[in-house]
N, CA, C, O and the ligand as a Tripos MOL2 file, in Angstrom:
@<TRIPOS>MOLECULE
protein
  273   271    69     0     0
PROTEIN
NO_CHARGES

@<TRIPOS>ATOM
      1 N          19.8370   -2.9630   23.4300 N.3       1 MET1
      2 CA         20.6220   -2.4790   22.2720 C.3       1 MET1
      3 C          20.5130   -3.4760   21.1270 C.2       1 MET1
      4 O          20.2080   -3.1170   19.9900 O.2       1 MET1
      5 N          20.7750   -4.7500   21.4610 N.am      2 LYS2
      6 CA         20.7050   -5.7680   20.4120 C.3       2 LYS2
      7 C          19.2780   -5.9210   19.8930 C.2       2 LYS2
      8 O          19.0320   -6.1640   18.7110 O.2       2 LYS2
      9 N          18.3620   -5.7670   20.8280 N.am      3 LYS3
     10 CA         16.9600   -5.9410   20.4540 C.3       3 LYS3
     11 C          16.5250   -4.8660   19.4670 C.2       3 LYS3
     12 O          15.8010   -5.1390   18.5100 O.2       3 LYS3
     13 N          16.9840   -3.6300   19.7180 N.am      4 SER4
     14 CA         16.5960   -2.5310   18.8230 C.3       4 SER4
     15 C          17.2240   -2.7210   17.4530 C.2       4 SER4
     16 O          16.6060   -2.4030   16.4360 O.2       4 SER4
     17 N          18.4470   -3.2380   17.4170 N.am      5 LEU5
     18 CA         19.0980   -3.4940   16.1340 C.3       5 LEU5
     19 C          18.3150   -4.5260   15.3440 C.2       5 LEU5
     20 O          18.1640   -4.4230   14.1270 O.2       5 LEU5
     21 N          17.8190   -5.5300   16.0710 N.am      6 LEU6
     22 CA         17.0330   -6.5840   15.4370 C.3       6 LEU6
     23 C          15.7640   -5.9960   14.8310 C.2       6 LEU6
     24 O          15.3710   -6.3330   13.7140 O.2       6 LEU6
     25 N          15.1360   -5.1090   15.5970 N.am      7 ILE7
     26 CA         13.9060   -4.4670   15.1100 C.3       7 ILE7
     27 C          14.2150   -3.6250   13.8760 C.2       7 ILE7
     28 O          13.4690   -3.6460   12.8970 O.2       7 ILE7
     29 N          15.3080   -2.8920   13.9310 N.am      8 ILE8
     30 CA         15.6940   -2.0530   12.7890 C.3       8 ILE8
     31 C          15.9400   -2.9330   11.5590 C.2       8 ILE8
     32 O          15.5680   -2.5920   10.4360 O.2       8 ILE8
     33 N          16.5870   -4.0840   11.8170 N.am      9 GLY9
     34 CA         16.8400   -5.0120   10.7220 C.3       9 GLY9
     35 C          15.5440   -5.5030   10.0980 C.2       9 GLY9
     36 O          15.4130   -5.5650    8.8760 O.2       9 GLY9
     37 N          14.5980   -5.8460   10.9420 N.am     10 PHE10
     38 CA         13.2980   -6.3150   10.4380 C.3      10 PHE10
     39 C          12.5970   -5.2160    9.6450 C.2      10 PHE10
     40 O          12.0210   -5.4580    8.5840 O.2      10 PHE10
     41 N          12.6620   -4.0110   10.1860 N.am     11 VAL11
     42 CA         12.0030   -2.8840    9.5020 C.3      11 VAL11
     43 C          12.6460   -2.6540    8.1470 C.2      11 VAL11
     44 O          11.9500   -2.4540    7.1520 O.2      11 VAL11
     45 N          13.9780   -2.6810    8.1030 N.am     12 LEU12
     46 CA         14.6910   -2.4790    6.8450 C.3      12 LEU12
     47 C          14.3030   -3.5520    5.8310 C.2      12 LEU12
     48 O          14.0800   -3.2730    4.6540 O.2      12 LEU12
     49 N          14.2290   -4.7810    6.3220 N.am     13 LEU13
     50 CA         13.8590   -5.8980    5.4690 C.3      13 LEU13
     51 C          12.4600   -5.7080    4.9010 C.2      13 LEU13
     52 O          12.2040   -5.9290    3.7170 O.2      13 LEU13
     53 N          11.5670   -5.2900    5.7890 N.am     14 ALA14
     54 CA         10.1820   -5.0640    5.3670 C.3      14 ALA14
     55 C          10.1180   -3.9470    4.3310 C.2      14 ALA14
     56 O           9.3930   -4.0410    3.3410 O.2      14 ALA14
     57 N          10.8900   -2.8870    4.5740 N.am     15 VAL15
     58 CA         10.9000   -1.7540    3.6400 C.3      15 VAL15
     59 C          11.4630   -2.1940    2.2910 C.2      15 VAL15
     60 O          10.9330   -1.8330    1.2400 O.2      15 VAL15
     61 N          12.5480   -2.9800    2.3300 N.am     16 LEU16
     62 CA         13.1650   -3.4540    1.0860 C.3      16 LEU16
     63 C          12.1850   -4.3110    0.2960 C.2      16 LEU16
     64 O          12.0440   -4.1680   -0.9180 O.2      16 LEU16
     65 N          11.5060   -5.2140    1.0250 N.am     17 MET17
     66 CA         10.5390   -6.0930    0.3660 C.3      17 MET17
     67 C           9.4020   -5.2790   -0.2170 C.2      17 MET17
     68 O           8.9480   -5.5370   -1.3320 O.2      17 MET17
     69 N           8.9500   -4.3060    0.5320 N.am     18 PHE18
     70 CA          7.8580   -3.4410    0.0790 C.3      18 PHE18
     71 C           8.2860   -2.6640   -1.1620 C.2      18 PHE18
     72 O           7.5210   -2.5250   -2.1170 O.2      18 PHE18
     73 N           9.5280   -2.1560   -1.1350 N.am     19 ASN19
     74 CA         10.0210   -1.3810   -2.2790 C.3      19 ASN19
     75 C          10.1660   -2.2470   -3.5210 C.2      19 ASN19
     76 O           9.8360   -1.8200   -4.6270 O.2      19 ASN19
     77 N          10.6690   -3.4840   -3.3270 N.am     20 SER20
     78 CA         10.8600   -4.3580   -4.4820 C.3      20 SER20
     79 C           9.5170   -4.7360   -5.0870 C.2      20 SER20
     80 O           9.3960   -4.8870   -6.3020 O.2      20 SER20
     81 N           8.5120   -4.8880   -4.2360 N.am     21 CYS21
     82 CA          7.1690   -5.2000   -4.7360 C.3      21 CYS21
     83 C           6.5760   -3.9860   -5.4210 C.2      21 CYS21
     84 O           5.9890   -4.0940   -6.4970 O.2      21 CYS21
     85 N           6.7320   -2.8260   -4.7930 N.am     22 GLY22
     86 CA          6.1100   -1.6250   -5.3140 C.3      22 GLY22
     87 C           6.8170   -1.0790   -6.5420 C.2      22 GLY22
     88 O           6.1830   -0.4460   -7.3860 O.2      22 GLY22
     89 N           8.1310   -1.3140   -6.6570 N.am     23 SER23
     90 CA          8.8670   -0.7280   -7.7670 C.3      23 SER23
     91 C           8.3940   -1.2710   -9.1040 C.2      23 SER23
     92 O           8.3440   -0.5380  -10.0920 O.2      23 SER23
     93 N           8.0490   -2.5490   -9.1420 N.am     24 SER24
     94 CA          7.6300   -3.1320  -10.4100 C.3      24 SER24
     95 C           6.3280   -2.5090  -10.8870 C.2      24 SER24
     96 O           6.1630   -2.2260  -12.0730 O.2      24 SER24
     97 N           5.4110   -2.2980   -9.9610 N.am     25 SER25
     98 CA          4.1310   -1.7230  -10.3480 C.3      25 SER25
     99 C           4.2830   -0.2370  -10.6550 C.2      25 SER25
    100 O           3.6310    0.2860  -11.5580 O.2      25 SER25
    101 N           5.1580    0.4490   -9.8910 N.am     26 SER26
    102 CA          5.3420    1.8730  -10.1230 C.3      26 SER26
    103 C           6.0180    2.1190  -11.4680 C.2      26 SER26
    104 O           5.7660    3.1260  -12.1300 O.2      26 SER26
    105 N           6.8970    1.1630  -11.8670 N.am     27 LYS27
    106 CA          7.5520    1.2970  -13.1760 C.3      27 LYS27
    107 C           6.5060    1.2210  -14.2840 C.2      27 LYS27
    108 O           6.5430    1.9760  -15.2560 O.2      27 LYS27
    109 N           5.5750    0.2900  -14.1100 N.am     28 GLU28
    110 CA          4.5050    0.1700  -15.1000 C.3      28 GLU28
    111 C           3.7030    1.4600  -15.1640 C.2      28 GLU28
    112 O           3.3460    1.9490  -16.2360 O.2      28 GLU28
    113 N           3.4320    1.9940  -13.9760 N.am     29 LYS29
    114 CA          2.6600    3.2350  -13.9260 C.3      29 LYS29
    115 C           3.4140    4.3530  -14.6240 C.2      29 LYS29
    116 O           2.8240    5.1520  -15.3510 O.2      29 LYS29
    117 N           4.7300    4.4080  -14.3980 N.am     30 GLN30
    118 CA          5.5300    5.4680  -14.9950 C.3      30 GLN30
    119 C           5.4710    5.3960  -16.5130 C.2      30 GLN30
    120 O           5.3810    6.4240  -17.1840 O.2      30 GLN30
    121 N           5.5210    4.1690  -17.0600 N.am     31 SER31
    122 CA          5.5330    4.0160  -18.5080 C.3      31 SER31
    123 C           4.1830    4.3860  -19.1010 C.2      31 SER31
    124 O           4.1050    4.9300  -20.2030 O.2      31 SER31
    125 N           3.1090    4.0820  -18.3540 N.am     32 THR32
    126 CA          1.7740    4.3570  -18.8890 C.3      32 THR32
    127 C           1.4140    5.8330  -18.7410 C.2      32 THR32
    128 O           0.7300    6.4100  -19.5860 O.2      32 THR32
    129 N           1.8850    6.4230  -17.6570 N.am     33 THR33
    130 CA          1.5600    7.8330  -17.4400 C.3      33 THR33
    131 C           2.7600    8.7020  -17.7870 C.2      33 THR33
    132 O           3.1050    9.6280  -17.0530 O.2      33 THR33
    133 N           3.3910    8.3900  -18.9150 N.am     34 LYS34
    134 CA          4.5830    9.1330  -19.2890 C.3      34 LYS34
    135 C           4.2010   10.4750  -19.9290 C.2      34 LYS34
    136 O           4.9630   11.4410  -19.8760 O.2      34 LYS34
    137 N           3.0270   10.5130  -20.5230 N.am     35 GLU35
    138 CA          2.5680   11.7500  -21.1320 C.3      35 GLU35
    139 C           2.5650   12.8600  -20.0860 C.2      35 GLU35
    140 O           1.8600   12.7910  -19.0790 O.2      35 GLU35
    141 N           3.3560   13.8630  -20.3450 N.am     36 VAL36
    142 CA          3.5320   14.9250  -19.3450 C.3      36 VAL36
    143 C           2.2880   15.7960  -19.2910 C.2      36 VAL36
    144 O           1.9190   16.4570  -20.2620 O.2      36 VAL36
    145 N           1.6610   15.7760  -18.1410 N.am     37 THR37
    146 CA          0.4990   16.6310  -17.9620 C.3      37 THR37
    147 C           0.9750   17.9640  -17.3970 C.2      37 THR37
    148 O           1.3970   18.0520  -16.2450 O.2      37 THR37
    149 N           0.8990   18.9700  -18.2090 N.am     38 LYS38
    150 CA          1.4050   20.2710  -17.7860 C.3      38 LYS38
    151 C           0.3740   20.9360  -16.8910 C.2      38 LYS38
    152 O          -0.6940   21.3510  -17.3410 O.2      38 LYS38
    153 N           0.7160   21.0240  -15.6310 N.am     39 VAL39
    154 CA         -0.1920   21.6660  -14.6740 C.3      39 VAL39
    155 C           0.2580   23.0950  -14.4740 C.2      39 VAL39
    156 O           1.4380   23.3700  -14.2610 O.2      39 VAL39
    157 N          -0.6870   23.9860  -14.5430 N.am     40 GLN40
    158 CA         -0.3630   25.3850  -14.3290 C.3      40 GLN40
    159 C          -1.0980   25.8800  -13.0980 C.2      40 GLN40
    160 O          -2.2060   25.4360  -12.7980 O.2      40 GLN40
    161 N          -0.4890   26.7720  -12.4160 N.am     41 TYR41
    162 CA         -1.0690   27.3240  -11.1950 C.3      41 TYR41
    163 C          -1.3330   28.8030  -11.4060 C.2      41 TYR41
    164 O          -0.5120   29.5350  -11.9580 O.2      41 TYR41
    165 N          -2.4830   29.2080  -10.9560 N.am     42 THR42
    166 CA         -2.8500   30.6020  -11.1320 C.3      42 THR42
    167 C          -3.4500   31.1530   -9.8460 C.2      42 THR42
    168 O          -3.9190   30.4000   -8.9920 O.2      42 THR42
    169 N          -3.4300   32.4540   -9.7220 N.am     43 CYS43
    170 CA         -4.0070   33.0990   -8.5550 C.3      43 CYS43
    171 C          -5.5060   33.2510   -8.7490 C.2      43 CYS43
    172 O          -5.9420   33.6570   -9.8270 O.2      43 CYS43
    173 N          -6.2960   32.9420   -7.7550 N.am     44 PRO44
    174 CA         -7.7570   33.0940   -7.8810 C.3      44 PRO44
    175 C          -8.1580   34.5480   -8.1170 C.2      44 PRO44
    176 O          -9.2080   34.8250   -8.6970 O.2      44 PRO44
    177 N          -7.3210   35.4620   -7.6660 N.am     45 MET45
    178 CA         -7.6580   36.8750   -7.7960 C.3      45 MET45
    179 C          -7.0160   37.4980   -9.0330 C.2      45 MET45
    180 O          -7.5380   38.4690   -9.5800 O.2      45 MET45
    181 N          -5.9060   36.9530   -9.4690 N.am     46 HIS46
    182 CA         -5.1960   37.5180  -10.6140 C.3      46 HIS46
    183 C          -5.0020   36.4300  -11.6660 C.2      46 HIS46
    184 O          -4.0940   35.6040  -11.5650 O.2      46 HIS46
    185 N          -5.8640   36.4430  -12.6700 N.am     47 ALA47
    186 CA         -5.8150   35.4140  -13.7070 C.3      47 ALA47
    187 C          -4.5360   35.5180  -14.5280 C.2      47 ALA47
    188 O          -4.1000   34.5440  -15.1430 O.2      47 ALA47
    189 N          -3.9380   36.7060  -14.5320 N.am     48 GLU48
    190 CA         -2.7330   36.8920  -15.3440 C.3      48 GLU48
    191 C          -1.4980   36.2620  -14.7070 C.2      48 GLU48
    192 O          -0.4680   36.0820  -15.3570 O.2      48 GLU48
    193 N          -1.6220   35.9330  -13.4260 N.am     49 VAL49
    194 CA         -0.5020   35.3050  -12.7290 C.3      49 VAL49
    195 C          -0.5700   33.7990  -12.9770 C.2      49 VAL49
    196 O          -1.4640   33.1140  -12.4810 O.2      49 VAL49
    197 N           0.3780   33.3030  -13.7420 N.am     50 VAL50
    198 CA          0.4120   31.8680  -14.0460 C.3      50 VAL50
    199 C           1.7970   31.3520  -13.7570 C.2      50 VAL50
    200 O           2.7980   31.9370  -14.1710 O.2      50 VAL50
    201 N           1.8410   30.2270  -13.0290 N.am     51 SER51
    202 CA          3.1200   29.6080  -12.7080 C.3      51 SER51
    203 C           3.0380   28.1210  -13.0050 C.2      51 SER51
    204 O           1.9610   27.5300  -12.9330 O.2      51 SER51
    205 N           4.1630   27.5170  -13.3370 N.am     52 ASP52
    206 CA          4.1550   26.0840  -13.6280 C.3      52 ASP52
    207 C           4.4020   25.2630  -12.3700 C.2      52 ASP52
    208 O           4.4700   24.0350  -12.4280 O.2      52 ASP52
    209 N           4.5350   25.9340  -11.2460 N.am     53 LYS53
    210 CA          4.6870   25.2300   -9.9740 C.3      53 LYS53
    211 C           3.9210   25.9530   -8.8840 C.2      53 LYS53
    212 O           3.7270   27.1660   -8.9510 O.2      53 LYS53
    213 N           3.4820   25.2010   -7.8730 N.am     54 PRO54
    214 CA          2.7030   25.8270   -6.8090 C.3      54 PRO54
    215 C           3.5220   26.8550   -6.0490 C.2      54 PRO54
    216 O           4.7350   26.7190   -5.8880 O.2      54 PRO54
    217 N           2.8420   27.8660   -5.5940 N.am     55 GLY55
    218 CA          3.5400   28.9090   -4.8470 C.3      55 GLY55
    219 C           2.5680   29.9900   -4.4330 C.2      55 GLY55
    220 O           1.3670   29.7460   -4.3160 O.2      55 GLY55
    221 N           3.0800   31.1710   -4.2130 N.am     56 ASP56
    222 CA          2.2310   32.2820   -3.8020 C.3      56 ASP56
    223 C           2.1840   33.3180   -4.9120 C.2      56 ASP56
    224 O           3.1320   33.5060   -5.6740 O.2      56 ASP56
    225 N           1.0580   33.9660   -4.9670 N.am     57 CYS57
    226 CA          0.8960   35.0320   -5.9520 C.3      57 CYS57
    227 C           1.8430   36.1780   -5.6050 C.2      57 CYS57
    228 O           1.8730   36.6250   -4.4590 O.2      57 CYS57
    229 N           2.6210   36.6630   -6.5850 N.am     58 PRO58
    230 CA          3.5410   37.7790   -6.3070 C.3      58 PRO58
    231 C           2.8110   39.0920   -6.0590 C.2      58 PRO58
    232 O           3.3880   40.0440   -5.5340 O.2      58 PRO58
    233 N           1.5460   39.1370   -6.4390 N.am     59 LYS59
    234 CA          0.8040   40.3940   -6.2960 C.3      59 LYS59
    235 C           0.0840   40.4790   -4.9490 C.2      59 LYS59
    236 O           0.1020   41.5220   -4.2950 O.2      59 LYS59
    237 N          -0.5570   39.3640   -4.5340 N.am     60 CYS60
    238 CA         -1.3400   39.4260   -3.3010 C.3      60 CYS60
    239 C          -0.8860   38.3930   -2.2620 C.2      60 CYS60
    240 O          -1.3330   38.4310   -1.1150 O.2      60 CYS60
    241 N          -0.0090   37.4790   -2.6560 N.am     61 GLY61
    242 CA          0.5120   36.5160   -1.6960 C.3      61 GLY61
    243 C          -0.3970   35.3250   -1.4460 C.2      61 GLY61
    244 O          -0.1100   34.4860   -0.5920 O.2      61 GLY61
    245 N          -1.4930   35.2510   -2.1880 N.am     62 MET62
    246 CA         -2.3900   34.1120   -2.0320 C.3      62 MET62
    247 C          -1.7700   32.8690   -2.6420 C.2      62 MET62
    248 O          -0.9790   32.9510   -3.5820 O.2      62 MET62
    249 N          -2.1370   31.7160   -2.0980 N.am     63 ALA63
    250 CA         -1.6250   30.4640   -2.6250 C.3      63 ALA63
    251 C          -2.2100   30.2330   -4.0150 C.2      63 ALA63
    252 O          -3.4110   30.3870   -4.2400 O.2      63 ALA63
    253 N          -1.3290   29.8580   -4.9390 N.am     64 LEU64
    254 CA         -1.7940   29.6130   -6.3030 C.3      64 LEU64
    255 C          -2.5730   28.3110   -6.3580 C.2      64 LEU64
    256 O          -2.2540   27.3500   -5.6580 O.2      64 LEU64
    257 N          -3.5940   28.2930   -7.1960 N.am     65 VAL65
    258 CA         -4.4340   27.1030   -7.3330 C.3      65 VAL65
    259 C          -4.2160   26.4910   -8.7170 C.2      65 VAL65
    260 O          -3.8260   27.1660   -9.6690 O.2      65 VAL65
    261 N          -4.4800   25.1990   -8.7880 N.am     66 GLU66
    262 CA         -4.2860   24.4660  -10.0320 C.3      66 GLU66
    263 C          -5.2490   24.9660  -11.1000 C.2      66 GLU66
    264 O          -6.4460   25.1200  -10.8560 O.2      66 GLU66
    265 N          -4.7170   25.2110  -12.2660 N.am     67 LYS67
    266 CA         -5.5390   25.7140  -13.3640 C.3      67 LYS67
    267 C          -6.0560   24.5300  -14.1780 C.2      67 LYS67
    268 O          -5.2990   23.6190  -14.5150 O.2      67 LYS67
    269 N          -7.3610   24.5520  -14.4910 N.am     68 LYS68
    270 CA         -7.9250   23.4180  -15.2320 C.3      68 LYS68
    271 C          -8.3910   23.8550  -16.6170 C.2      68 LYS68
    272 O          -8.8940   23.0360  -17.3860 O.2      68 LYS68
    273 ZN         -3.0270   37.3820   -6.6310 Zn       69 ZN69
@<TRIPOS>BOND
     1     1     2 1
     2     2     3 1
     3     3     4 2
     4     3     5 am
     5     5     6 1
     6     6     7 1
     7     7     8 2
     8     7     9 am
     9     9    10 1
    10    10    11 1
    11    11    12 2
    12    11    13 am
    13    13    14 1
    14    14    15 1
    15    15    16 2
    16    15    17 am
    17    17    18 1
    18    18    19 1
    19    19    20 2
    20    19    21 am
    21    21    22 1
    22    22    23 1
    23    23    24 2
    24    23    25 am
    25    25    26 1
    26    26    27 1
    27    27    28 2
    28    27    29 am
    29    29    30 1
    30    30    31 1
    31    31    32 2
    32    31    33 am
    33    33    34 1
    34    34    35 1
    35    35    36 2
    36    35    37 am
    37    37    38 1
    38    38    39 1
    39    39    40 2
    40    39    41 am
    41    41    42 1
    42    42    43 1
    43    43    44 2
    44    43    45 am
    45    45    46 1
    46    46    47 1
    47    47    48 2
    48    47    49 am
    49    49    50 1
    50    50    51 1
    51    51    52 2
    52    51    53 am
    53    53    54 1
    54    54    55 1
    55    55    56 2
    56    55    57 am
    57    57    58 1
    58    58    59 1
    59    59    60 2
    60    59    61 am
    61    61    62 1
    62    62    63 1
    63    63    64 2
    64    63    65 am
    65    65    66 1
    66    66    67 1
    67    67    68 2
    68    67    69 am
    69    69    70 1
    70    70    71 1
    71    71    72 2
    72    71    73 am
    73    73    74 1
    74    74    75 1
    75    75    76 2
    76    75    77 am
    77    77    78 1
    78    78    79 1
    79    79    80 2
    80    79    81 am
    81    81    82 1
    82    82    83 1
    83    83    84 2
    84    83    85 am
    85    85    86 1
    86    86    87 1
    87    87    88 2
    88    87    89 am
    89    89    90 1
    90    90    91 1
    91    91    92 2
    92    91    93 am
    93    93    94 1
    94    94    95 1
    95    95    96 2
    96    95    97 am
    97    97    98 1
    98    98    99 1
    99    99   100 2
   100    99   101 am
   101   101   102 1
   102   102   103 1
   103   103   104 2
   104   103   105 am
   105   105   106 1
   106   106   107 1
   107   107   108 2
   108   107   109 am
   109   109   110 1
   110   110   111 1
   111   111   112 2
   112   111   113 am
   113   113   114 1
   114   114   115 1
   115   115   116 2
   116   115   117 am
   117   117   118 1
   118   118   119 1
   119   119   120 2
   120   119   121 am
   121   121   122 1
   122   122   123 1
   123   123   124 2
   124   123   125 am
   125   125   126 1
   126   126   127 1
   127   127   128 2
   128   127   129 am
   129   129   130 1
   130   130   131 1
   131   131   132 2
   132   131   133 am
   133   133   134 1
   134   134   135 1
   135   135   136 2
   136   135   137 am
   137   137   138 1
   138   138   139 1
   139   139   140 2
   140   139   141 am
   141   141   142 1
   142   142   143 1
   143   143   144 2
   144   143   145 am
   145   145   146 1
   146   146   147 1
   147   147   148 2
   148   147   149 am
   149   149   150 1
   150   150   151 1
   151   151   152 2
   152   151   153 am
   153   153   154 1
   154   154   155 1
   155   155   156 2
   156   155   157 am
   157   157   158 1
   158   158   159 1
   159   159   160 2
   160   159   161 am
   161   161   162 1
   162   162   163 1
   163   163   164 2
   164   163   165 am
   165   165   166 1
   166   166   167 1
   167   167   168 2
   168   167   169 am
   169   169   170 1
   170   170   171 1
   171   171   172 2
   172   171   173 am
   173   173   174 1
   174   174   175 1
   175   175   176 2
   176   175   177 am
   177   177   178 1
   178   178   179 1
   179   179   180 2
   180   179   181 am
   181   181   182 1
   182   182   183 1
   183   183   184 2
   184   183   185 am
   185   185   186 1
   186   186   187 1
   187   187   188 2
   188   187   189 am
   189   189   190 1
   190   190   191 1
   191   191   192 2
   192   191   193 am
   193   193   194 1
   194   194   195 1
   195   195   196 2
   196   195   197 am
   197   197   198 1
   198   198   199 1
   199   199   200 2
   200   199   201 am
   201   201   202 1
   202   202   203 1
   203   203   204 2
   204   203   205 am
   205   205   206 1
   206   206   207 1
   207   207   208 2
   208   207   209 am
   209   209   210 1
   210   210   211 1
   211   211   212 2
   212   211   213 am
   213   213   214 1
   214   214   215 1
   215   215   216 2
   216   215   217 am
   217   217   218 1
   218   218   219 1
   219   219   220 2
   220   219   221 am
   221   221   222 1
   222   222   223 1
   223   223   224 2
   224   223   225 am
   225   225   226 1
   226   226   227 1
   227   227   228 2
   228   227   229 am
   229   229   230 1
   230   230   231 1
   231   231   232 2
   232   231   233 am
   233   233   234 1
   234   234   235 1
   235   235   236 2
   236   235   237 am
   237   237   238 1
   238   238   239 1
   239   239   240 2
   240   239   241 am
   241   241   242 1
   242   242   243 1
   243   243   244 2
   244   243   245 am
   245   245   246 1
   246   246   247 1
   247   247   248 2
   248   247   249 am
   249   249   250 1
   250   250   251 1
   251   251   252 2
   252   251   253 am
   253   253   254 1
   254   254   255 1
   255   255   256 2
   256   255   257 am
   257   257   258 1
   258   258   259 1
   259   259   260 2
   260   259   261 am
   261   261   262 1
   262   262   263 1
   263   263   264 2
   264   263   265 am
   265   265   266 1
   266   266   267 1
   267   267   268 2
   268   267   269 am
   269   269   270 1
   270   270   271 1
   271   271   272 2
@<TRIPOS>SUBSTRUCTURE
     1 MET1         2 RESIDUE 1 A MET
     2 LYS2         6 RESIDUE 1 A LYS
     3 LYS3        10 RESIDUE 1 A LYS
     4 SER4        14 RESIDUE 1 A SER
     5 LEU5        18 RESIDUE 1 A LEU
     6 LEU6        22 RESIDUE 1 A LEU
     7 ILE7        26 RESIDUE 1 A ILE
     8 ILE8        30 RESIDUE 1 A ILE
     9 GLY9        34 RESIDUE 1 A GLY
    10 PHE10       38 RESIDUE 1 A PHE
    11 VAL11       42 RESIDUE 1 A VAL
    12 LEU12       46 RESIDUE 1 A LEU
    13 LEU13       50 RESIDUE 1 A LEU
    14 ALA14       54 RESIDUE 1 A ALA
    15 VAL15       58 RESIDUE 1 A VAL
    16 LEU16       62 RESIDUE 1 A LEU
    17 MET17       66 RESIDUE 1 A MET
    18 PHE18       70 RESIDUE 1 A PHE
    19 ASN19       74 RESIDUE 1 A ASN
    20 SER20       78 RESIDUE 1 A SER
    21 CYS21       82 RESIDUE 1 A CYS
    22 GLY22       86 RESIDUE 1 A GLY
    23 SER23       90 RESIDUE 1 A SER
    24 SER24       94 RESIDUE 1 A SER
    25 SER25       98 RESIDUE 1 A SER
    26 SER26      102 RESIDUE 1 A SER
    27 LYS27      106 RESIDUE 1 A LYS
    28 GLU28      110 RESIDUE 1 A GLU
    29 LYS29      114 RESIDUE 1 A LYS
    30 GLN30      118 RESIDUE 1 A GLN
    31 SER31      122 RESIDUE 1 A SER
    32 THR32      126 RESIDUE 1 A THR
    33 THR33      130 RESIDUE 1 A THR
    34 LYS34      134 RESIDUE 1 A LYS
    35 GLU35      138 RESIDUE 1 A GLU
    36 VAL36      142 RESIDUE 1 A VAL
    37 THR37      146 RESIDUE 1 A THR
    38 LYS38      150 RESIDUE 1 A LYS
    39 VAL39      154 RESIDUE 1 A VAL
    40 GLN40      158 RESIDUE 1 A GLN
    41 TYR41      162 RESIDUE 1 A TYR
    42 THR42      166 RESIDUE 1 A THR
    43 CYS43      170 RESIDUE 1 A CYS
    44 PRO44      174 RESIDUE 1 A PRO
    45 MET45      178 RESIDUE 1 A MET
    46 HIS46      182 RESIDUE 1 A HIS
    47 ALA47      186 RESIDUE 1 A ALA
    48 GLU48      190 RESIDUE 1 A GLU
    49 VAL49      194 RESIDUE 1 A VAL
    50 VAL50      198 RESIDUE 1 A VAL
    51 SER51      202 RESIDUE 1 A SER
    52 ASP52      206 RESIDUE 1 A ASP
    53 LYS53      210 RESIDUE 1 A LYS
    54 PRO54      214 RESIDUE 1 A PRO
    55 GLY55      218 RESIDUE 1 A GLY
    56 ASP56      222 RESIDUE 1 A ASP
    57 CYS57      226 RESIDUE 1 A CYS
    58 PRO58      230 RESIDUE 1 A PRO
    59 LYS59      234 RESIDUE 1 A LYS
    60 CYS60      238 RESIDUE 1 A CYS
    61 GLY61      242 RESIDUE 1 A GLY
    62 MET62      246 RESIDUE 1 A MET
    63 ALA63      250 RESIDUE 1 A ALA
    64 LEU64      254 RESIDUE 1 A LEU
    65 VAL65      258 RESIDUE 1 A VAL
    66 GLU66      262 RESIDUE 1 A GLU
    67 LYS67      266 RESIDUE 1 A LYS
    68 LYS68      270 RESIDUE 1 A LYS
    69 ZN69       273 GROUP 0 **** ****
């Protein structure tokens, strides 16, 4: 029981350290990639079906693909 708590503590510590290291770089990334890239999703079979989020085509149920 105590041993598992110790392991959990180590894991938490490692995660915290990893997050503190990664957060600084991710913040930089967020500021540089702030320009919102509007991705649209469309059905391969129905070009008129356009969605701003991934999902299924309401007409045929196919998975929508990213529009380029
Ligand atoms: Zn479709």
